[in-house]
PDB file of N, CA, C and O in Angstrom, chain B, residues numbered from 101:
ATOM      1  N   MET B 101     126.401 144.344 159.465  1.00  0.00           N
ATOM      2  CA  MET B 101     127.161 143.447 158.861  1.00  0.00           C
ATOM      3  C   MET B 101     128.769 143.462 159.538  1.00  0.00           C
ATOM      4  O   MET B 101     129.504 142.482 159.666  1.00  0.00           O
ATOM      5  N   HIS B 102     129.008 144.619 159.849  1.00  0.00           N
ATOM      6  CA  HIS B 102     130.638 144.624 161.144  1.00  0.00           C
ATOM      7  C   HIS B 102     130.381 143.643 162.191  1.00  0.00           C
ATOM      8  O   HIS B 102     130.824 142.505 162.349  1.00  0.00           O
ATOM      9  N   ASN B 103     129.473 144.425 162.943  1.00  0.00           N
ATOM     10  CA  ASN B 103     129.052 143.671 164.440  1.00  0.00           C
ATOM     11  C   ASN B 103     128.464 142.086 164.032  1.00  0.00           C
ATOM     12  O   ASN B 103     129.105 141.077 164.329  1.00  0.00           O
ATOM     13  N   LEU B 104     127.661 142.059 163.590  1.00  0.00           N
ATOM     14  CA  LEU B 104     127.201 140.368 163.079  1.00  0.00           C
ATOM     15  C   LEU B 104     128.690 139.593 162.580  1.00  0.00           C
ATOM     16  O   LEU B 104     128.758 138.581 163.276  1.00  0.00           O
ATOM     17  N   LEU B 105     129.953 139.656 161.626  1.00  0.00           N
ATOM     18  CA  LEU B 105     130.494 139.749 161.406  1.00  0.00           C
ATOM     19  C   LEU B 105     131.919 138.955 162.634  1.00  0.00           C
ATOM     20  O   LEU B 105     132.538 137.892 162.593  1.00  0.00           O
ATOM     21  N   SER B 106     131.937 140.495 163.891  1.00  0.00           N
ATOM     22  CA  SER B 106     132.430 140.370 164.720  1.00  0.00           C
ATOM     23  C   SER B 106     132.064 139.566 165.668  1.00  0.00           C
ATOM     24  O   SER B 106     132.898 139.357 166.549  1.00  0.00           O
ATOM     25  N   LYS B 107     130.668 138.859 165.769  1.00  0.00           N
ATOM     26  CA  LYS B 107     130.755 137.808 166.877  1.00  0.00           C
ATOM     27  C   LYS B 107     130.083 136.828 166.512  1.00  0.00           C
ATOM     28  O   LYS B 107     129.053 136.255 166.867  1.00  0.00           O
ATOM     29  N   LEU B 108     131.041 136.707 165.541  1.00  0.00           N
ATOM     30  CA  LEU B 108     131.118 135.032 164.547  1.00  0.00           C
ATOM     31  C   LEU B 108     132.749 134.632 164.663  1.00  0.00           C
ATOM     32  O   LEU B 108     133.278 133.573 165.003  1.00  0.00           O
ATOM     33  N   HIS B 109     133.298 135.855 164.261  1.00  0.00           N
ATOM     34  CA  HIS B 109     135.084 135.951 163.821  1.00  0.00           C
ATOM     35  C   HIS B 109     135.653 136.252 164.264  1.00  0.00           C
ATOM     36  O   HIS B 109     135.255 137.412 164.154  1.00  0.00           O
ATOM     37  N   GLU B 110     136.878 136.379 165.143  1.00  0.00           N
ATOM     38  CA  GLU B 110     137.972 136.850 165.356  1.00  0.00           C
ATOM     39  C   GLU B 110     138.443 137.924 164.462  1.00  0.00           C
ATOM     40  O   GLU B 110     138.726 137.601 163.308  1.00  0.00           O
ATOM     41  N   GLN B 111     138.585 139.318 164.872  1.00  0.00           N
ATOM     42  CA  GLN B 111     139.230 139.807 163.631  1.00  0.00           C
ATOM     43  C   GLN B 111     140.301 139.770 163.651  1.00  0.00           C
ATOM     44  O   GLN B 111     140.813 140.040 164.737  1.00  0.00           O
ATOM     45  N   LEU B 112     141.276 139.403 162.428  1.00  0.00           N
ATOM     46  CA  LEU B 112     142.591 139.148 162.460  1.00  0.00           C
ATOM     47  C   LEU B 112     143.550 140.305 162.085  1.00  0.00           C
ATOM     48  O   LEU B 112     144.673 140.369 162.586  1.00  0.00           O
ATOM     49  N   LEU B 113     142.991 141.423 160.998  1.00  0.00           N
ATOM     50  CA  LEU B 113     143.365 142.411 161.077  1.00  0.00           C
ATOM     51  C   LEU B 113     142.143 143.460 159.907  1.00  0.00           C
ATOM     52  O   LEU B 113     141.136 143.113 159.290  1.00  0.00           O
ATOM     53  N   GLN B 114     142.631 144.383 159.990  1.00  0.00           N
ATOM     54  CA  GLN B 114     142.057 146.154 159.897  1.00  0.00           C
ATOM     55  C   GLN B 114     142.741 147.336 158.789  1.00  0.00           C
ATOM     56  O   GLN B 114     143.631 148.160 158.999  1.00  0.00           O
ATOM     57  N   PHE B 115     142.212 147.150 157.956  1.00  0.00           N
ATOM     58  CA  PHE B 115     142.780 148.967 157.185  1.00  0.00           C
ATOM     59  C   PHE B 115     142.117 149.165 156.855  1.00  0.00           C
ATOM     60  O   PHE B 115     140.960 148.747 156.819  1.00  0.00           O
ATOM     61  N   ASN B 116     143.022 150.423 156.224  1.00  0.00           N
ATOM     62  CA  ASN B 116     141.715 151.724 155.613  1.00  0.00           C
ATOM     63  C   ASN B 116     142.320 152.036 154.004  1.00  0.00           C
ATOM     64  O   ASN B 116     143.391 151.985 153.401  1.00  0.00           O
ATOM     65  N   LYS B 117     141.085 152.339 153.787  1.00  0.00           N
ATOM     66  CA  LYS B 117     141.127 152.135 151.841  1.00  0.00           C
ATOM     67  C   LYS B 117     140.167 153.032 151.771  1.00  0.00           C
ATOM     68  O   LYS B 117     139.082 152.922 152.342  1.00  0.00           O
ATOM     69  N   SER B 118     140.697 154.452 150.699  1.00  0.00           N
ATOM     70  CA  SER B 118     139.666 155.337 149.979  1.00  0.00           C
ATOM     71  C   SER B 118     139.675 155.081 148.837  1.00  0.00           C
ATOM     72  O   SER B 118     140.685 154.880 148.164  1.00  0.00           O
ATOM     73  N   ARG B 119     138.287 155.047 148.377  1.00  0.00           N
ATOM     74  CA  ARG B 119     138.013 154.415 147.183  1.00  0.00           C
ATOM     75  C   ARG B 119     137.468 156.167 146.362  1.00  0.00           C
ATOM     76  O   ARG B 119     137.212 157.115 147.104  1.00  0.00           O
ATOM     77  N   LYS B 120     137.394 156.281 145.081  1.00  0.00           N
ATOM     78  CA  LYS B 120     136.957 156.601 143.777  1.00  0.00           C
ATOM     79  C   LYS B 120     136.472 156.196 143.123  1.00  0.00           C
ATOM     80  O   LYS B 120     136.477 154.992 143.377  1.00  0.00           O
ATOM     81  N   ILE B 121     135.633 156.493 141.789  1.00  0.00           N
ATOM     82  CA  ILE B 121     134.686 155.587 140.944  1.00  0.00           C
ATOM     83  C   ILE B 121     134.494 156.399 139.452  1.00  0.00           C
ATOM     84  O   ILE B 121     133.765 157.355 139.187  1.00  0.00           O
ATOM     85  N   TYR B 122     135.165 155.856 138.836  1.00  0.00           N
ATOM     86  CA  TYR B 122     135.020 156.948 137.769  1.00  0.00           C
ATOM     87  C   TYR B 122     134.344 156.365 136.150  1.00  0.00           C
ATOM     88  O   TYR B 122     135.422 156.496 135.571  1.00  0.00           O
ATOM     89  N   PHE B 123     133.603 155.952 135.273  1.00  0.00           N
ATOM     90  CA  PHE B 123     133.067 155.743 134.440  1.00  0.00           C
ATOM     91  C   PHE B 123     133.447 155.973 133.178  1.00  0.00           C
ATOM     92  O   PHE B 123     133.405 157.170 132.892  1.00  0.00           O
ATOM     93  N   ILE B 124     133.912 155.046 132.056  1.00  0.00           N
ATOM     94  CA  ILE B 124     134.341 155.335 130.575  1.00  0.00           C
ATOM     95  C   ILE B 124     132.881 154.558 129.596  1.00  0.00           C
ATOM     96  O   ILE B 124     132.831 153.399 129.186  1.00  0.00           O
ATOM     97  N   ASP B 125     132.115 155.344 129.480  1.00  0.00           N
ATOM     98  CA  ASP B 125     130.636 153.860 129.206  1.00  0.00           C
ATOM     99  C   ASP B 125     130.388 153.243 130.033  1.00  0.00           C
ATOM    100  O   ASP B 125     130.060 153.382 131.212  1.00  0.00           O
ATOM    101  N   ASN B 126     130.590 152.354 129.235  1.00  0.00           N
ATOM    102  CA  ASN B 126     130.326 151.092 130.493  1.00  0.00           C
ATOM    103  C   ASN B 126     131.419 150.260 131.173  1.00  0.00           C
ATOM    104  O   ASN B 126     131.202 149.072 131.414  1.00  0.00           O
ATOM    105  N   VAL B 127     132.654 150.870 131.511  1.00  0.00           N
ATOM    106  CA  VAL B 127     133.590 150.824 131.585  1.00  0.00           C
ATOM    107  C   VAL B 127     133.848 150.951 133.029  1.00  0.00           C
ATOM    108  O   VAL B 127     134.045 152.166 132.988  1.00  0.00           O
ATOM    109  N   LYS B 128     134.026 150.618 134.460  1.00  0.00           N
ATOM    110  CA  LYS B 128     133.573 151.071 135.695  1.00  0.00           C
ATOM    111  C   LYS B 128     135.290 150.799 135.890  1.00  0.00           C
ATOM    112  O   LYS B 128     136.013 149.905 135.451  1.00  0.00           O
ATOM    113  N   PHE B 129     135.680 152.433 137.066  1.00  0.00           N
ATOM    114  CA  PHE B 129     137.027 152.576 136.976  1.00  0.00           C
ATOM    115  C   PHE B 129     137.086 152.705 138.789  1.00  0.00           C
ATOM    116  O   PHE B 129     136.402 153.506 139.427  1.00  0.00           O
ATOM    117  N   HIS B 130     138.199 151.585 139.475  1.00  0.00           N
ATOM    118  CA  HIS B 130     138.068 151.978 140.754  1.00  0.00           C
ATOM    119  C   HIS B 130     139.388 151.789 141.197  1.00  0.00           C
ATOM    120  O   HIS B 130     139.990 150.716 141.236  1.00  0.00           O
ATOM    121  N   LEU B 131     139.939 153.275 141.640  1.00  0.00           N
ATOM    122  CA  LEU B 131     141.502 153.690 141.966  1.00  0.00           C
ATOM    123  C   LEU B 131     141.387 153.486 143.703  1.00  0.00           C
ATOM    124  O   LEU B 131     141.032 154.541 144.229  1.00  0.00           O
ATOM    125  N   ASP B 132     141.515 152.847 144.264  1.00  0.00           N
ATOM    126  CA  ASP B 132     141.894 152.297 145.609  1.00  0.00           C
ATOM    127  C   ASP B 132     143.131 152.674 146.189  1.00  0.00           C
ATOM    128  O   ASP B 132     144.239 152.284 145.823  1.00  0.00           O
ATOM    129  N   THR B 133     142.787 153.734 147.441  1.00  0.00           N
ATOM    130  CA  THR B 133     144.839 153.761 148.653  1.00  0.00           C
ATOM    131  C   THR B 133     144.208 152.959 149.739  1.00  0.00           C
ATOM    132  O   THR B 133     143.165 153.134 150.370  1.00  0.00           O
ATOM    133  N   VAL B 134     145.187 151.968 149.788  1.00  0.00           N
ATOM    134  CA  VAL B 134     144.934 150.953 151.235  1.00  0.00           C
ATOM    135  C   VAL B 134     146.011 151.974 151.619  1.00  0.00           C
ATOM    136  O   VAL B 134     146.688 152.624 150.824  1.00  0.00           O
ATOM    137  N   GLU B 135     146.083 152.028 153.301  1.00  0.00           N
ATOM    138  CA  GLU B 135     147.277 152.457 153.825  1.00  0.00           C
ATOM    139  C   GLU B 135     147.848 151.371 154.117  1.00  0.00           C
ATOM    140  O   GLU B 135     147.439 150.212 154.185  1.00  0.00           O
ATOM    141  N   GLY B 136     149.361 152.106 154.373  1.00  0.00           N
ATOM    142  CA  GLY B 136     150.185 150.715 154.270  1.00  0.00           C
ATOM    143  C   GLY B 136     150.494 149.869 153.148  1.00  0.00           C
ATOM    144  O   GLY B 136     151.357 148.997 153.246  1.00  0.00           O
ATOM    145  N   LEU B 137     149.831 150.072 152.062  1.00  0.00           N
ATOM    146  CA  LEU B 137     150.013 149.423 150.998  1.00  0.00           C
ATOM    147  C   LEU B 137     150.192 149.479 149.227  1.00  0.00           C
ATOM    148  O   LEU B 137     150.624 148.704 148.374  1.00  0.00           O
ATOM    149  N   GLY B 138     149.543 150.983 149.237  1.00  0.00           N
ATOM    150  CA  GLY B 138     149.770 151.456 148.048  1.00  0.00           C
ATOM    151  C   GLY B 138     148.265 151.691 147.541  1.00  0.00           C
ATOM    152  O   GLY B 138     147.163 151.725 148.087  1.00  0.00           O
ATOM    153  N   SER B 139     148.757 151.838 146.216  1.00  0.00           N
ATOM    154  CA  SER B 139     147.703 152.429 145.532  1.00  0.00           C
ATOM    155  C   SER B 139     147.288 151.450 144.675  1.00  0.00           C
ATOM    156  O   SER B 139     148.257 150.715 144.488  1.00  0.00           O
ATOM    157  N   PHE B 140     145.844 150.867 143.737  1.00  0.00           N
ATOM    158  CA  PHE B 140     145.644 150.312 143.341  1.00  0.00           C
ATOM    159  C   PHE B 140     144.309 150.233 142.064  1.00  0.00           C
ATOM    160  O   PHE B 140     143.231 150.742 142.372  1.00  0.00           O
ATOM    161  N   LEU B 141     144.401 149.837 141.217  1.00  0.00           N
ATOM    162  CA  LEU B 141     143.159 149.992 139.944  1.00  0.00           C
ATOM    163  C   LEU B 141     142.485 148.403 139.844  1.00  0.00           C
ATOM    164  O   LEU B 141     142.864 147.237 139.955  1.00  0.00           O
ATOM    165  N   GLU B 142     141.288 149.133 139.572  1.00  0.00           N
ATOM    166  CA  GLU B 142     140.439 147.846 139.347  1.00  0.00           C
ATOM    167  C   GLU B 142     139.760 147.949 138.127  1.00  0.00           C
ATOM    168  O   GLU B 142     138.827 148.650 138.519  1.00  0.00           O
ATOM    169  N   ILE B 143     139.549 147.776 136.988  1.00  0.00           N
ATOM    170  CA  ILE B 143     138.880 147.892 135.788  1.00  0.00           C
ATOM    171  C   ILE B 143     138.184 146.951 135.771  1.00  0.00           C
ATOM    172  O   ILE B 143     138.544 145.805 136.038  1.00  0.00           O
ATOM    173  N   GLU B 144     136.462 147.502 135.274  1.00  0.00           N
ATOM    174  CA  GLU B 144     135.891 146.106 135.022  1.00  0.00           C
ATOM    175  C   GLU B 144     134.849 147.007 134.060  1.00  0.00           C
ATOM    176  O   GLU B 144     134.507 148.182 134.188  1.00  0.00           O
ATOM    177  N   ALA B 145     134.455 145.955 132.990  1.00  0.00           N
ATOM    178  CA  ALA B 145     133.422 145.981 132.152  1.00  0.00           C
ATOM    179  C   ALA B 145     132.100 145.816 131.959  1.00  0.00           C
ATOM    180  O   ALA B 145     131.806 145.091 131.009  1.00  0.00           O
ATOM    181  N   ILE B 146     130.951 146.420 132.776  1.00  0.00           N
ATOM    182  CA  ILE B 146     129.859 145.973 132.516  1.00  0.00           C
ATOM    183  C   ILE B 146     128.815 145.643 132.051  1.00  0.00           C
ATOM    184  O   ILE B 146     128.021 146.560 131.838  1.00  0.00           O
ATOM    185  N   ASN B 147     128.390 144.239 131.707  1.00  0.00           N
ATOM    186  CA  ASN B 147     127.740 144.098 130.373  1.00  0.00           C
ATOM    187  C   ASN B 147     126.464 144.329 130.302  1.00  0.00           C
ATOM    188  O   ASN B 147     125.552 143.647 130.768  1.00  0.00           O
ATOM    189  N   MET B 148     126.391 145.631 129.510  1.00  0.00           N
ATOM    190  CA  MET B 148     124.613 146.187 129.645  1.00  0.00           C
ATOM    191  C   MET B 148     124.052 146.268 128.240  1.00  0.00           C
ATOM    192  O   MET B 148     123.105 146.999 127.950  1.00  0.00           O
ATOM    193  N   GLN B 149     124.757 145.391 127.282  1.00  0.00           N
ATOM    194  CA  GLN B 149     123.910 144.963 126.180  1.00  0.00           C
ATOM    195  C   GLN B 149     123.954 143.851 125.455  1.00  0.00           C
ATOM    196  O   GLN B 149     123.700 143.638 124.270  1.00  0.00           O
ATOM    197  N   ASP B 150     124.488 142.832 126.764  1.00  0.00           N
ATOM    198  CA  ASP B 150     124.577 141.305 126.395  1.00  0.00           C
ATOM    199  C   ASP B 150     125.868 140.742 125.078  1.00  0.00           C
ATOM    200  O   ASP B 150     126.105 139.852 124.261  1.00  0.00           O
ATOM    201  N   GLN B 151     126.326 141.866 125.578  1.00  0.00           N
ATOM    202  CA  GLN B 151     127.822 141.601 124.875  1.00  0.00           C
ATOM    203  C   GLN B 151     128.590 140.610 124.899  1.00  0.00           C
ATOM    204  O   GLN B 151     128.117 139.982 125.846  1.00  0.00           O
ATOM    205  N   LYS B 152     129.299 140.121 124.590  1.00  0.00           N
ATOM    206  CA  LYS B 152     130.201 138.074 124.797  1.00  0.00           C
ATOM    207  C   LYS B 152     131.190 138.746 125.759  1.00  0.00           C
ATOM    208  O   LYS B 152     131.599 139.906 125.712  1.00  0.00           O
ATOM    209  N   PRO B 153     131.430 137.975 126.466  1.00  0.00           N
ATOM    210  CA  PRO B 153     132.116 137.456 128.147  1.00  0.00           C
ATOM    211  C   PRO B 153     133.728 138.244 127.226  1.00  0.00           C
ATOM    212  O   PRO B 153     134.502 138.957 127.865  1.00  0.00           O
ATOM    213  N   ASP B 154     133.963 137.916 125.667  1.00  0.00           N
ATOM    214  CA  ASP B 154     135.275 138.517 124.864  1.00  0.00           C
ATOM    215  C   ASP B 154     135.628 139.420 124.958  1.00  0.00           C
ATOM    216  O   ASP B 154     136.684 139.889 125.382  1.00  0.00           O
ATOM    217  N   PHE B 155     134.062 140.109 124.240  1.00  0.00           N
ATOM    218  CA  PHE B 155     134.139 141.553 124.367  1.00  0.00           C
ATOM    219  C   PHE B 155     134.486 142.750 125.506  1.00  0.00           C
ATOM    220  O   PHE B 155     135.173 143.770 125.552  1.00  0.00           O
ATOM    221  N   LEU B 156     133.557 141.968 126.427  1.00  0.00           N
ATOM    222  CA  LEU B 156     134.546 142.549 127.642  1.00  0.00           C
ATOM    223  C   LEU B 156     135.634 142.650 128.208  1.00  0.00           C
ATOM    224  O   LEU B 156     136.146 143.626 128.756  1.00  0.00           O
ATOM    225  N   ARG B 157     136.190 141.069 128.001  1.00  0.00           N
ATOM    226  CA  ARG B 157     137.595 140.925 128.583  1.00  0.00           C
ATOM    227  C   ARG B 157     138.543 141.963 127.528  1.00  0.00           C
ATOM    228  O   ARG B 157     139.496 142.520 128.073  1.00  0.00           O
ATOM    229  N   ASN B 158     138.259 142.308 125.679  1.00  0.00           N
ATOM    230  CA  ASN B 158     139.093 143.269 125.074  1.00  0.00           C
ATOM    231  C   ASN B 158     139.085 144.440 125.656  1.00  0.00           C
ATOM    232  O   ASN B 158     140.087 145.153 125.707  1.00  0.00           O
ATOM    233  N   GLN B 159     137.758 144.808 126.236  1.00  0.00           N
ATOM    234  CA  GLN B 159     137.387 146.110 126.962  1.00  0.00           C
ATOM    235  C   GLN B 159     138.115 146.680 127.891  1.00  0.00           C
ATOM    236  O   GLN B 159     138.236 147.905 127.869  1.00  0.00           O
ATOM    237  N   CYS B 160     138.641 146.032 128.728  1.00  0.00           N
ATOM    238  CA  CYS B 160     139.388 145.844 129.971  1.00  0.00           C
ATOM    239  C   CYS B 160     140.850 145.922 129.358  1.00  0.00           C
ATOM    240  O   CYS B 160     141.638 146.757 129.800  1.00  0.00           O
ATOM    241  N   LEU B 161     141.182 145.125 128.423  1.00  0.00           N
ATOM    242  CA  LEU B 161     142.984 144.818 128.538  1.00  0.00           C
ATOM    243  C   LEU B 161     143.553 145.970 127.552  1.00  0.00           C
ATOM    244  O   LEU B 161     144.762 146.193 127.496  1.00  0.00           O
ATOM    245  N   GLU B 162     142.441 146.818 126.637  1.00  0.00           N
ATOM    246  CA  GLU B 162     142.751 148.054 126.122  1.00  0.00           C
ATOM    247  C   GLU B 162     143.326 148.993 126.956  1.00  0.00           C
ATOM    248  O   GLU B 162     144.393 149.575 126.756  1.00  0.00           O
ATOM    249  N   TYR B 163     142.585 149.121 127.897  1.00  0.00           N
ATOM    250  CA  TYR B 163     142.607 149.996 129.327  1.00  0.00           C
ATOM    251  C   TYR B 163     144.149 149.555 129.628  1.00  0.00           C
ATOM    252  O   TYR B 163     145.231 150.138 129.556  1.00  0.00           O
ATOM    253  N   LEU B 164     143.963 148.976 129.793  1.00  0.00           N
ATOM    254  CA  LEU B 164     145.763 148.214 130.680  1.00  0.00           C
ATOM    255  C   LEU B 164     146.395 149.132 129.789  1.00  0.00           C
ATOM    256  O   LEU B 164     146.778 150.241 130.162  1.00  0.00           O
ATOM    257  N   LEU B 165     146.527 148.666 128.511  1.00  0.00           N
ATOM    258  CA  LEU B 165     147.288 148.814 127.742  1.00  0.00           C
ATOM    259  C   LEU B 165     147.876 150.425 127.357  1.00  0.00           C
ATOM    260  O   LEU B 165     148.988 150.820 127.008  1.00  0.00           O
ATOM    261  N   LEU B 166     146.359 151.244 127.637  1.00  0.00           N
ATOM    262  CA  LEU B 166     146.376 152.273 127.438  1.00  0.00           C
ATOM    263  C   LEU B 166     147.383 153.173 128.491  1.00  0.00           C
ATOM    264  O   LEU B 166     148.228 154.067 128.444  1.00  0.00           O
ATOM    265  N   PHE B 167     146.753 152.381 129.376  1.00  0.00           N
ATOM    266  CA  PHE B 167     147.584 153.230 130.872  1.00  0.00           C
ATOM    267  C   PHE B 167     148.946 152.640 130.912  1.00  0.00           C
ATOM    268  O   PHE B 167     149.668 153.016 131.835  1.00  0.00           O
ATOM    269  N   GLU B 168     149.498 151.629 129.919  1.00  0.00           N
ATOM    270  CA  GLU B 168     150.774 150.936 130.587  1.00  0.00           C
ATOM    271  C   GLU B 168     150.999 150.258 131.292  1.00  0.00           C
ATOM    272  O   GLU B 168     152.177 149.912 131.382  1.00  0.00           O
ATOM    273  N   LEU B 169     149.659 149.486 132.504  1.00  0.00           N
ATOM    274  CA  LEU B 169     149.569 148.658 133.203  1.00  0.00           C
ATOM    275  C   LEU B 169     149.653 147.275 133.245  1.00  0.00           C
ATOM    276  O   LEU B 169     148.802 146.731 132.542  1.00  0.00           O
ATOM    277  N   LYS B 170     150.362 146.567 133.808  1.00  0.00           N
ATOM    278  CA  LYS B 170     150.726 144.679 133.993  1.00  0.00           C
ATOM    279  C   LYS B 170     148.994 144.445 134.686  1.00  0.00           C
ATOM    280  O   LYS B 170     148.462 145.017 135.638  1.00  0.00           O
ATOM    281  N   ASP B 171     148.482 143.424 133.797  1.00  0.00           N
ATOM    282  CA  ASP B 171     147.652 142.042 134.021  1.00  0.00           C
ATOM    283  C   ASP B 171     148.003 142.026 135.483  1.00  0.00           C
ATOM    284  O   ASP B 171     147.598 141.115 136.206  1.00  0.00           O
TER     285      ASP B 171
END
């Protein structure tokens, strides 16, 4: 993919990132460290049993509150 995109577009920026992924039931946590920018957390609730979007969003919000993070 990198080779194809490099042929089509000029590279403007490159950064180094490391990622660790963890699960609690259907909730996925991406812990990223980006060189020069810091650490980031992404919380993703995966719909596994036809849950409604509000239910999945509330799962993510519960972890935001638990970890004392801002949206």
